[in-house]
The first five atom37 places (N, CA, C, CB, O) and aatype in JSON, in Angstrom:
{
  "aatype": [12, 6, 1, 15, 16, 19, 19, 11, 3, 6, 9, 9, 3, 5, 2, 19, 1, 13, 10, 19, 19, 18, 10, 6, 16, 11, 2, 15, 4, 10, 19, 10, 10, 15, 6, 15, 6, 3, 11, 10, 7, 16, 10, 0, 9, 0, 19, 14, 6, 14, 5, 7, 12, 10, 7, 14, 19, 15, 15, 15, 9, 10, 10, 7, 3, 1, 2, 0, 9, 15, 0, 1, 12, 13, 0, 6, 13, 10, 0, 15, 11, 11, 11, 11, 9, 0, 10, 9, 15, 19, 18, 10, 11, 16, 9, 3, 6, 12, 5, 0, 1, 15, 19, 10, 12, 1, 10, 10, 6, 11, 19, 19, 7, 15, 7, 14, 5, 11, 6, 7, 19, 16, 0],
  "atom_mask": [
    [1, 1, 1, 1, 1],
    [1, 1, 1, 1, 1],
    [1, 1, 1, 1, 1],
    [1, 1, 1, 1, 1],
    [1, 1, 1, 1, 1],
    [1, 1, 1, 1, 1],
    [1, 1, 1, 1, 1],
    [1, 1, 1, 1, 1],
    [1, 1, 1, 1, 1],
    [1, 1, 1, 1, 1],
    [1, 1, 1, 1, 1],
    [1, 1, 1, 1, 1],
    [1, 1, 1, 1, 1],
    [1, 1, 1, 1, 1],
    [1, 1, 1, 1, 1],
    [1, 1, 1, 1, 1],
    [1, 1, 1, 1, 1],
    [1, 1, 1, 1, 1],
    [1, 1, 1, 1, 1],
    [1, 1, 1, 1, 1],
    [1, 1, 1, 1, 1],
    [1, 1, 1, 1, 1],
    [1, 1, 1, 1, 1],
    [1, 1, 1, 1, 1],
    [1, 1, 1, 1, 1],
    [1, 1, 1, 1, 1],
    [1, 1, 1, 1, 1],
    [1, 1, 1, 1, 1],
    [1, 1, 1, 1, 1],
    [1, 1, 1, 1, 1],
    [1, 1, 1, 1, 1],
    [1, 1, 1, 1, 1],
    [1, 1, 1, 1, 1],
    [1, 1, 1, 1, 1],
    [1, 1, 1, 1, 1],
    [1, 1, 1, 1, 1],
    [1, 1, 1, 1, 1],
    [1, 1, 1, 1, 1],
    [1, 1, 1, 1, 1],
    [1, 1, 1, 1, 1],
    [1, 1, 1, 0, 1],
    [1, 1, 1, 1, 1],
    [1, 1, 1, 1, 1],
    [1, 1, 1, 1, 1],
    [1, 1, 1, 1, 1],
    [1, 1, 1, 1, 1],
    [1, 1, 1, 1, 1],
    [1, 1, 1, 1, 1],
    [1, 1, 1, 1, 1],
    [1, 1, 1, 1, 1],
    [1, 1, 1, 1, 1],
    [1, 1, 1, 0, 1],
    [1, 1, 1, 1, 1],
    [1, 1, 1, 1, 1],
    [1, 1, 1, 0, 1],
    [1, 1, 1, 1, 1],
    [1, 1, 1, 1, 1],
    [1, 1, 1, 1, 1],
    [1, 1, 1, 1, 1],
    [1, 1, 1, 1, 1],
    [1, 1, 1, 1, 1],
    [1, 1, 1, 1, 1],
    [1, 1, 1, 1, 1],
    [1, 1, 1, 0, 1],
    [1, 1, 1, 1, 1],
    [1, 1, 1, 1, 1],
    [1, 1, 1, 1, 1],
    [1, 1, 1, 1, 1],
    [1, 1, 1, 1, 1],
    [1, 1, 1, 1, 1],
    [1, 1, 1, 1, 1],
    [1, 1, 1, 1, 1],
    [1, 1, 1, 1, 1],
    [1, 1, 1, 1, 1],
    [1, 1, 1, 1, 1],
    [1, 1, 1, 1, 1],
    [1, 1, 1, 1, 1],
    [1, 1, 1, 1, 1],
    [1, 1, 1, 1, 1],
    [1, 1, 1, 1, 1],
    [1, 1, 1, 1, 1],
    [1, 1, 1, 1, 1],
    [1, 1, 1, 1, 1],
    [1, 1, 1, 1, 1],
    [1, 1, 1, 1, 1],
    [1, 1, 1, 1, 1],
    [1, 1, 1, 1, 1],
    [1, 1, 1, 1, 1],
    [1, 1, 1, 1, 1],
    [1, 1, 1, 1, 1],
    [1, 1, 1, 1, 1],
    [1, 1, 1, 1, 1],
    [1, 1, 1, 1, 1],
    [1, 1, 1, 1, 1],
    [1, 1, 1, 1, 1],
    [1, 1, 1, 1, 1],
    [1, 1, 1, 1, 1],
    [1, 1, 1, 1, 1],
    [1, 1, 1, 1, 1],
    [1, 1, 1, 1, 1],
    [1, 1, 1, 1, 1],
    [1, 1, 1, 1, 1],
    [1, 1, 1, 1, 1],
    [1, 1, 1, 1, 1],
    [1, 1, 1, 1, 1],
    [1, 1, 1, 1, 1],
    [1, 1, 1, 1, 1],
    [1, 1, 1, 1, 1],
    [1, 1, 1, 1, 1],
    [1, 1, 1, 1, 1],
    [1, 1, 1, 1, 1],
    [1, 1, 1, 1, 1],
    [1, 1, 1, 0, 1],
    [1, 1, 1, 1, 1],
    [1, 1, 1, 0, 1],
    [1, 1, 1, 1, 1],
    [1, 1, 1, 1, 1],
    [1, 1, 1, 1, 1],
    [1, 1, 1, 1, 1],
    [1, 1, 1, 0, 1],
    [1, 1, 1, 1, 1],
    [1, 1, 1, 1, 1],
    [1, 1, 1, 1, 1]
  ],
  "atom_positions": [
    [[40.83, -38.11, 38.05], [42.07, -38.06, 38.37], [42.97, -39.67, 38.94], [41.97, -36.91, 39.44], [42.76, -40.52, 39.81]],
    [[43.93, -39.46, 37.99], [44.51, -40.85, 37.7], [44.77, -41.84, 38.96], [45.88, -40.64, 36.97], [44.62, -41.11, 39.95]],
    [[45.03, -42.9, 39.32], [45.44, -43.5, 40.64], [46.9, -44.05, 40.09], [44.27, -44.79, 41.3], [47.42, -43.91, 38.98]],
    [[47.42, -44.8, 41.39], [48.71, -44.94, 41.71], [48.9, -46.77, 40.49], [48.9, -44.98, 43.9], [48.14, -47.72, 40.35]],
    [[50.44, -46.42, 39.82], [50.55, -47.5, 39.2], [51.25, -48.62, 40.11], [51.2, -47.2, 37.99], [51.97, -48.14, 40.98]],
    [[51.17, -49.89, 40.07], [51.93, -50.76, 40.67], [52.23, -51.78, 39.73], [51.38, -51.21, 41.81], [51.25, -52.01, 39.01]],
    [[53.31, -52.55, 39.46], [54.21, -53.31, 38.62], [55.37, -53.95, 39.54], [54.82, -52.36, 37.48], [56.28, -53.36, 40.11]],
    [[54.98, -55.69, 39.5], [55.54, -56.51, 39.87], [56.64, -57.18, 38.9], [54.66, -57.18, 40.3], [56.33, -57.27, 37.71]],
    [[57.81, -57.62, 39.29], [58.54, -58.42, 38.33], [59.55, -59.18, 38.94], [59.12, -57.62, 37.3], [59.74, -59.17, 40.15]],
    [[60.28, -59.91, 38.04], [61.07, -60.99, 38.58], [62.14, -61.0, 37.58], [60.32, -62.41, 38.76], [62.04, -60.58, 36.43]],
    [[63.23, -61.54, 38.17], [64.78, -61.83, 37.16], [65.29, -63.02, 38.17], [66.25, -60.15, 37.03], [65.34, -62.93, 39.39]],
    [[65.64, -64.13, 37.39], [66.36, -65.41, 37.81], [67.69, -65.22, 37.29], [65.69, -66.78, 37.27], [67.9, -65.03, 36.09]],
    [[68.84, -65.3, 38.39], [69.9, -65.1, 37.77], [70.95, -65.94, 38.69], [70.13, -63.59, 37.55], [70.92, -65.66, 39.89]],
    [[71.73, -66.78, 38.34], [72.54, -67.75, 38.59], [71.66, -68.44, 39.77], [74.05, -67.25, 38.91], [72.26, -68.57, 40.83]],
    [[70.48, -68.84, 39.73], [69.82, -69.57, 40.4], [69.22, -69.0, 41.62], [70.5, -70.52, 40.6], [69.08, -69.62, 42.67]],
    [[68.87, -67.74, 41.41], [68.49, -66.84, 42.7], [67.63, -65.6, 41.85], [70.12, -66.15, 43.72], [68.01, -64.93, 40.89]],
    [[66.25, -65.58, 42.63], [65.61, -65.03, 42.29], [65.24, -63.56, 42.78], [65.0, -65.78, 42.26], [64.9, -63.47, 43.96]],
    [[65.27, -62.55, 42.11], [65.09, -61.16, 42.64], [63.99, -60.88, 42.34], [65.91, -60.15, 42.25], [63.36, -61.5, 41.48]],
    [[63.57, -59.95, 42.96], [62.11, -59.43, 42.67], [61.9, -57.81, 42.79], [61.09, -60.16, 43.76], [62.42, -57.18, 43.71]],
    [[61.05, -57.17, 41.75], [60.76, -55.97, 42.7], [59.2, -55.34, 42.67], [61.8, -54.76, 42.27], [58.25, -55.59, 41.93]],
    [[59.32, -54.68, 43.47], [57.65, -54.03, 43.43], [57.89, -52.29, 43.29], [56.58, -54.45, 45.27], [58.39, -51.45, 44.04]],
    [[57.43, -52.25, 42.26], [56.99, -50.61, 42.16], [55.66, -50.11, 42.28], [57.32, -50.06, 40.88], [54.71, -50.77, 41.83]],
    [[55.45, -48.68, 43.0], [54.72, -48.23, 43.67], [55.07, -46.71, 42.3], [55.07, -48.36, 45.52], [56.17, -46.24, 42.0]],
    [[53.84, -46.35, 41.83], [54.4, -44.87, 41.44], [53.08, -44.19, 41.58], [55.15, -44.64, 39.79], [52.01, -44.74, 41.3]],
    [[53.24, -42.6, 42.15], [52.25, -41.81, 42.46], [52.8, -40.3, 41.67], [52.02, -41.83, 44.2], [53.82, -39.78, 41.22]],
    [[51.77, -40.12, 41.82], [51.45, -38.47, 41.34], [52.92, -37.68, 41.85], [49.76, -37.64, 42.37], [53.3, -36.88, 41.0]],
    [[53.62, -37.75, 42.8], [54.69, -37.28, 43.34], [55.59, -37.78, 43.97], [54.48, -36.63, 43.87], [56.3, -37.11, 44.72]],
    [[55.78, -39.34, 43.78], [56.6, -39.89, 44.17], [56.42, -41.5, 43.75], [56.65, -39.5, 45.46], [55.38, -41.95, 43.28]],
    [[57.9, -42.49, 44.06], [58.05, -43.42, 43.45], [58.38, -44.52, 44.85], [59.12, -43.12, 42.27], [59.12, -43.91, 45.62]],
    [[58.13, -45.63, 45.27], [58.4, -46.24, 46.29], [58.78, -47.54, 45.38], [57.26, -46.25, 47.44], [57.88, -47.92, 44.63]],
    [[60.13, -48.35, 45.37], [60.5, -49.57, 44.66], [61.27, -50.4, 45.85], [61.47, -49.23, 43.25], [62.22, -49.96, 46.5]],
    [[60.59, -51.92, 46.02], [61.04, -52.87, 46.82], [61.83, -53.9, 45.9], [59.88, -53.47, 47.61], [61.29, -54.54, 44.99]],
    [[63.18, -53.98, 46.24], [63.81, -54.86, 45.72], [64.67, -55.67, 46.16], [64.16, -54.49, 45.04], [65.86, -55.42, 46.36]],
    [[64.06, -56.73, 46.34], [64.39, -57.99, 47.04], [64.96, -59.44, 46.48], [63.27, -58.25, 47.59], [64.89, -59.79, 45.3]],
    [[65.48, -60.14, 47.46], [66.0, -61.3, 46.89], [65.03, -62.48, 47.55], [67.64, -61.46, 47.23], [64.71, -62.53, 48.74]],
    [[64.6, -63.46, 46.44], [63.68, -64.93, 47.14], [62.33, -64.27, 47.57], [64.51, -65.79, 48.82], [61.36, -64.97, 47.26]],
    [[62.01, -63.13, 48.19], [60.47, -62.98, 48.74], [60.39, -61.49, 49.1], [60.09, -63.99, 50.17], [61.27, -60.96, 49.77]],
    [[59.37, -60.85, 48.67], [59.12, -59.21, 49.08], [59.13, -59.16, 50.45], [57.68, -58.5, 48.58], [58.36, -59.62, 51.29]],
    [[60.35, -58.38, 50.53], [60.72, -57.94, 52.06], [61.17, -56.47, 51.96], [62.03, -58.92, 52.78], [61.62, -55.9, 50.96]],
    [[60.96, -55.96, 53.23], [61.47, -54.27, 53.16], [63.01, -54.67, 53.92], [60.19, -52.8, 54.34], [63.2, -55.31, 54.96]],
    [[63.79, -54.16, 53.18], [65.09, -53.88, 53.71], [65.76, -52.49, 53.87], [0.0, 0.0, 0.0], [65.19, -51.4, 53.94]],
    [[66.89, -52.71, 53.9], [67.42, -50.86, 53.5], [66.91, -50.14, 52.96], [68.4, -50.48, 52.79], [66.85, -50.2, 51.73]],
    [[66.18, -48.91, 53.87], [65.43, -47.79, 52.78], [66.26, -46.66, 53.08], [63.64, -47.36, 53.04], [66.91, -46.33, 54.07]],
    [[66.02, -46.05, 51.71], [66.96, -44.86, 51.26], [65.77, -43.87, 50.65], [68.29, -45.37, 49.97], [64.69, -44.33, 50.26]],
    [[66.04, -42.66, 50.61], [65.11, -41.76, 50.04], [65.73, -40.88, 49.36], [64.3, -41.14, 50.88], [66.78, -40.45, 49.84]],
    [[65.28, -40.41, 48.15], [66.12, -39.49, 47.57], [65.25, -38.25, 46.74], [67.09, -40.33, 46.63], [64.39, -38.6, 45.92]],
    [[65.5, -36.91, 46.97], [64.66, -36.1, 46.39], [65.52, -35.37, 45.2], [64.03, -35.16, 47.46], [66.7, -35.03, 45.31]],
    [[64.86, -35.23, 44.25], [65.4, -34.3, 42.83], [65.79, -32.95, 43.41], [64.06, -33.99, 41.51], [65.51, -32.39, 44.47]],
    [[66.55, -32.62, 42.34], [66.8, -31.35, 42.6], [65.88, -30.33, 42.21], [67.89, -31.11, 42.12], [65.15, -30.45, 41.22]],
    [[65.89, -29.31, 42.97], [64.78, -28.1, 42.44], [64.88, -27.72, 41.13], [64.9, -26.73, 43.16], [65.96, -27.58, 40.57]],
    [[63.47, -27.5, 40.44], [63.65, -27.14, 39.11], [64.14, -25.8, 38.83], [62.52, -27.3, 38.47], [63.72, -24.76, 39.35]],
    [[65.09, -25.91, 37.96], [65.63, -24.86, 37.37], [67.26, -24.21, 38.38], [0.0, 0.0, 0.0], [67.58, -23.02, 38.48]],
    [[68.03, -25.43, 39.0], [68.53, -25.12, 39.99], [69.29, -26.66, 39.67], [67.58, -24.65, 41.32], [68.91, -27.82, 39.49]],
    [[70.79, -25.82, 39.73], [71.89, -27.46, 39.76], [72.27, -27.7, 40.8], [73.31, -27.59, 39.02], [72.14, -26.92, 41.75]],
    [[72.83, -28.87, 40.88], [72.88, -29.46, 41.99], [73.0, -31.07, 41.99], [0.0, 0.0, 0.0], [72.57, -31.53, 40.93]],
    [[73.46, -32.03, 42.91], [73.13, -33.17, 42.83], [71.93, -33.51, 43.69], [74.19, -33.86, 43.05], [71.61, -32.77, 44.62]],
    [[71.08, -34.93, 43.33], [70.36, -35.13, 44.07], [70.6, -35.79, 45.49], [69.72, -35.59, 43.42], [71.41, -36.66, 45.78]],
    [[69.49, -35.03, 46.45], [70.17, -35.3, 48.13], [69.56, -36.62, 48.17], [69.58, -34.12, 49.69], [68.54, -37.0, 47.6]],
    [[70.46, -37.36, 49.03], [69.53, -38.77, 49.39], [70.11, -38.99, 51.09], [70.04, -40.5, 48.07], [71.0, -38.37, 51.68]],
    [[69.1, -40.3, 51.62], [69.64, -40.33, 53.22], [69.19, -41.85, 53.33], [68.76, -39.07, 54.56], [68.54, -42.5, 52.5]],
    [[69.55, -42.13, 54.19], [69.34, -43.76, 54.76], [68.36, -43.39, 55.94], [70.99, -44.71, 55.42], [68.61, -42.72, 56.94]],
    [[67.08, -44.06, 55.5], [66.15, -43.72, 56.79], [65.89, -45.42, 57.51], [64.33, -42.8, 56.16], [65.19, -45.52, 58.52]],
    [[66.38, -46.39, 57.04], [66.47, -47.44, 57.86], [67.39, -48.63, 57.3], [65.12, -47.86, 58.12], [67.41, -49.06, 56.15]],
    [[68.27, -49.11, 58.57], [68.82, -50.24, 57.77], [70.43, -49.34, 57.41], [0.0, 0.0, 0.0], [70.71, -48.14, 57.33]],
    [[71.16, -50.48, 57.27], [72.63, -50.06, 56.73], [73.22, -51.14, 56.2], [73.61, -49.51, 57.79], [74.44, -51.09, 56.1]],
    [[72.61, -52.17, 55.79], [73.6, -53.39, 55.57], [73.59, -53.23, 53.97], [73.01, -55.09, 56.22], [74.51, -53.83, 53.42]],
    [[72.74, -52.56, 53.15], [73.09, -52.73, 51.19], [72.95, -51.02, 51.13], [71.4, -53.93, 49.78], [72.6, -50.53, 50.05]],
    [[73.24, -50.07, 52.36], [73.17, -48.62, 51.92], [73.38, -48.1, 50.88], [73.76, -47.97, 52.44], [72.54, -47.33, 50.42]],
    [[74.57, -48.36, 50.21], [75.28, -47.77, 48.86], [73.95, -48.33, 48.14], [77.08, -48.47, 48.25], [72.94, -47.65, 48.3]],
    [[73.87, -49.31, 47.49], [72.74, -49.33, 46.84], [71.52, -48.73, 46.85], [72.53, -50.13, 46.86], [70.93, -48.21, 45.9]],
    [[71.13, -48.86, 48.14], [69.86, -48.21, 48.04], [69.83, -46.84, 47.93], [69.12, -48.51, 49.04], [68.76, -46.35, 47.57]],
    [[70.93, -45.98, 48.2], [71.23, -44.77, 48.11], [71.49, -44.29, 46.38], [72.45, -44.63, 49.08], [71.16, -43.26, 45.79]],
    [[71.98, -45.12, 46.07], [72.01, -45.35, 44.57], [70.8, -45.25, 43.64], [72.48, -46.61, 44.38], [70.32, -44.39, 42.91]],
    [[70.5, -46.68, 44.02], [68.92, -46.42, 43.42], [67.97, -45.66, 43.5], [68.26, -47.08, 43.61], [67.13, -45.3, 42.68]],
    [[68.16, -45.39, 44.67], [67.29, -43.76, 45.23], [67.44, -42.54, 44.6], [67.7, -43.23, 46.65], [66.58, -41.67, 44.58]],
    [[68.68, -42.46, 44.02], [68.93, -41.15, 43.45], [68.94, -41.08, 42.43], [69.81, -40.59, 43.68], [68.69, -39.99, 41.91]],
    [[69.31, -42.47, 41.44], [68.76, -43.02, 39.95], [67.33, -42.41, 39.49], [68.54, -44.76, 40.02], [67.05, -41.49, 38.72]],
    [[66.63, -43.21, 40.2], [65.15, -43.13, 40.38], [64.81, -41.65, 40.4], [64.65, -43.87, 41.73], [63.97, -41.24, 39.61]],
    [[65.32, -40.94, 41.13], [64.83, -39.41, 41.62], [64.99, -38.51, 40.59], [65.65, -38.78, 42.86], [64.17, -37.69, 40.19]],
    [[66.23, -38.74, 40.13], [66.71, -38.02, 39.21], [66.28, -38.57, 37.67], [68.14, -37.96, 39.5], [66.24, -37.71, 36.79]],
    [[65.91, -40.22, 37.24], [65.04, -39.93, 36.8], [63.45, -39.39, 36.31], [65.34, -40.22, 36.82], [63.11, -38.77, 35.3]],
    [[62.74, -39.82, 37.33], [61.35, -39.31, 37.03], [61.28, -38.17, 37.68], [60.21, -40.18, 37.41], [60.1, -37.85, 37.8]],
    [[62.4, -37.0, 38.42], [61.73, -36.05, 38.95], [61.01, -36.21, 39.82], [61.21, -35.54, 38.31], [60.11, -35.39, 39.68]],
    [[60.79, -37.01, 40.99], [60.08, -37.07, 41.77], [60.79, -37.44, 42.99], [59.17, -37.73, 41.38], [62.02, -37.37, 42.96]],
    [[60.02, -37.94, 44.41], [60.91, -38.11, 45.44], [60.85, -39.98, 45.28], [60.31, -37.25, 47.1], [60.01, -40.7, 44.74]],
    [[61.63, -40.19, 45.71], [62.21, -41.53, 45.37], [62.06, -42.58, 46.83], [63.98, -41.26, 44.85], [62.56, -41.93, 47.75]],
    [[61.68, -43.59, 47.24], [61.94, -44.22, 48.27], [62.24, -46.09, 47.73], [60.61, -43.82, 49.32], [61.49, -46.93, 47.22]],
    [[63.68, -46.12, 48.17], [63.84, -47.37, 47.68], [64.9, -48.35, 48.59], [64.3, -47.17, 46.23], [66.01, -48.17, 49.08]],
    [[63.8, -49.65, 48.54], [64.48, -50.71, 49.81], [65.09, -51.43, 49.24], [63.64, -51.6, 50.75], [64.71, -51.5, 48.07]],
    [[66.31, -52.37, 49.6], [66.94, -53.4, 49.28], [66.96, -54.46, 50.17], [68.02, -53.08, 48.99], [67.27, -54.17, 51.33]],
    [[66.75, -55.5, 49.94], [66.87, -56.71, 51.17], [67.64, -57.95, 50.21], [64.94, -57.34, 51.94], [67.3, -58.27, 49.07]],
    [[68.4, -58.35, 50.75], [69.27, -59.11, 50.16], [69.9, -59.98, 51.35], [70.27, -58.25, 49.34], [70.63, -59.61, 52.27]],
    [[69.31, -61.48, 51.02], [69.42, -62.57, 52.29], [70.99, -63.26, 51.8], [67.82, -64.01, 52.32], [71.9, -62.87, 52.54]],
    [[71.27, -63.86, 51.11], [72.27, -64.4, 50.85], [73.46, -63.89, 49.91], [71.83, -65.35, 50.56], [74.64, -64.16, 50.11]],
    [[72.98, -63.12, 48.84], [74.1, -62.37, 47.8], [74.2, -61.13, 48.12], [73.79, -62.34, 46.29], [73.4, -60.23, 48.37]],
    [[75.93, -61.28, 48.04], [76.57, -59.77, 48.21], [76.12, -58.95, 47.57], [77.81, -59.55, 47.95], [75.83, -59.1, 46.38]],
    [[75.92, -57.5, 48.46], [75.48, -56.31, 47.05], [76.21, -55.97, 46.18], [75.17, -55.01, 47.3], [75.67, -55.23, 45.35]],
    [[77.38, -56.25, 45.99], [78.05, -55.69, 44.61], [77.54, -56.97, 43.7], [80.05, -55.45, 44.66], [77.43, -56.9, 42.47]],
    [[77.29, -57.97, 44.34], [77.55, -58.98, 43.16], [76.11, -58.86, 42.49], [78.0, -60.71, 43.69], [75.95, -59.14, 41.3]],
    [[74.97, -58.39, 43.38], [73.46, -58.28, 43.06], [73.02, -56.93, 42.23], [72.64, -58.29, 44.5], [72.1, -56.98, 41.41]],
    [[73.81, -55.65, 42.52], [73.91, -54.77, 42.15], [73.45, -54.63, 40.55], [75.01, -54.54, 42.56], [72.4, -54.1, 40.19]],
    [[74.44, -55.22, 39.68], [73.63, -55.19, 38.04], [72.26, -55.9, 37.79], [74.59, -55.96, 36.88], [71.4, -55.49, 37.01]],
    [[72.19, -56.88, 38.46], [70.66, -57.49, 38.59], [69.62, -56.78, 39.05], [70.57, -58.55, 39.4], [68.51, -56.76, 38.53]],
    [[69.98, -56.14, 40.11], [68.58, -55.2, 40.34], [68.49, -53.96, 39.84], [68.29, -54.9, 41.7], [67.43, -53.34, 39.91]],
    [[69.57, -53.48, 39.28], [69.55, -52.28, 38.46], [68.64, -52.6, 37.1], [71.14, -51.86, 38.09], [67.78, -51.85, 36.62]],
    [[68.93, -53.5, 36.78], [68.43, -54.45, 35.28], [66.67, -54.33, 35.79], [69.28, -56.74, 35.18], [66.01, -53.54, 35.11]],
    [[66.08, -54.9, 36.67], [64.84, -54.76, 36.78], [64.31, -53.36, 37.74], [64.43, -56.11, 37.31], [63.13, -53.37, 38.1]],
    [[64.91, -52.54, 38.02], [64.53, -51.36, 38.13], [64.4, -50.88, 36.95], [65.21, -50.67, 38.84], [63.25, -50.6, 36.59]],
    [[65.28, -50.7, 36.23], [65.23, -50.26, 34.48], [63.64, -50.79, 34.1], [66.72, -51.33, 33.27], [62.73, -50.0, 33.87]],
    [[63.51, -51.96, 34.08], [62.72, -52.81, 33.8], [61.23, -52.38, 34.04], [63.14, -53.9, 34.45], [60.39, -52.59, 33.17]],
    [[60.92, -51.82, 35.16], [59.74, -51.78, 35.85], [59.43, -50.36, 36.08], [59.79, -52.55, 37.1], [58.31, -49.91, 36.27]],
    [[60.57, -49.69, 36.04], [60.58, -47.8, 35.4], [59.75, -47.62, 34.24], [62.26, -47.13, 34.75], [58.67, -47.06, 34.1]],
    [[60.86, -48.53, 33.04], [60.32, -48.33, 31.85], [59.06, -49.22, 31.28], [0.0, 0.0, 0.0], [58.97, -49.47, 30.08]],
    [[58.24, -49.6, 32.09], [57.01, -50.74, 31.49], [55.98, -49.75, 32.35], [57.09, -52.9, 32.07], [55.72, -49.91, 33.54]],
    [[55.45, -48.67, 31.46], [54.16, -47.92, 31.75], [53.03, -48.8, 31.49], [0.0, 0.0, 0.0], [52.28, -49.01, 32.44]],
    [[52.71, -49.52, 30.06], [51.73, -49.94, 29.56], [51.41, -51.92, 30.87], [52.25, -49.94, 27.52], [50.49, -52.48, 31.46]],
    [[52.2, -52.04, 30.73], [52.45, -53.6, 31.21], [52.1, -53.33, 32.96], [54.45, -54.29, 30.82], [52.79, -53.76, 33.89]],
    [[51.55, -52.97, 33.01], [50.88, -52.61, 34.31], [50.5, -53.9, 34.94], [49.6, -51.67, 34.13], [49.83, -54.65, 34.24]],
    [[50.84, -54.34, 36.32], [50.15, -55.38, 37.07], [48.96, -55.08, 37.44], [50.74, -55.75, 38.13], [48.05, -55.57, 36.77]],
    [[48.66, -54.32, 38.45], [47.34, -53.95, 38.6], [47.61, -52.26, 39.2], [0.0, 0.0, 0.0], [48.74, -51.78, 39.3]],
    [[46.65, -51.71, 39.46], [46.32, -49.9, 39.76], [45.72, -50.24, 41.41], [44.65, -48.92, 38.34], [45.01, -51.14, 41.87]],
    [[46.13, -49.49, 41.78], [45.63, -49.35, 43.63], [45.56, -47.99, 43.65], [46.83, -49.94, 45.06], [45.9, -47.13, 42.84]],
    [[44.9, -47.95, 45.03], [45.02, -46.4, 45.66], [46.47, -46.07, 46.26], [43.89, -46.19, 46.99], [46.7, -44.97, 46.76]]
  ]
}
């Protein structure tokens, strides 16, 4: 049985450090997107559309409200791309959500596409 994949990465943009922790299991993905340090922020969940059915990905906020739009947007993107349940946390300390969105999307795309560059493997 294959174990879970964990990838960590970061981007420095406008002198601000943006971090990502990506955990992928057989049926789900968990992503922590944050500024300056790894922290849990606004948490969204998205579930891909059932196989063979048309319709949008369904999503909801589980925790917080400060960065709700970005958290739901990223969760829906990931659920649609991976066809798995996606949980995404967005924690921003000083940067506005709109300003950070493009950097966070680059980080997310970077780790989702980085299969062989695993930081570590865990259960």
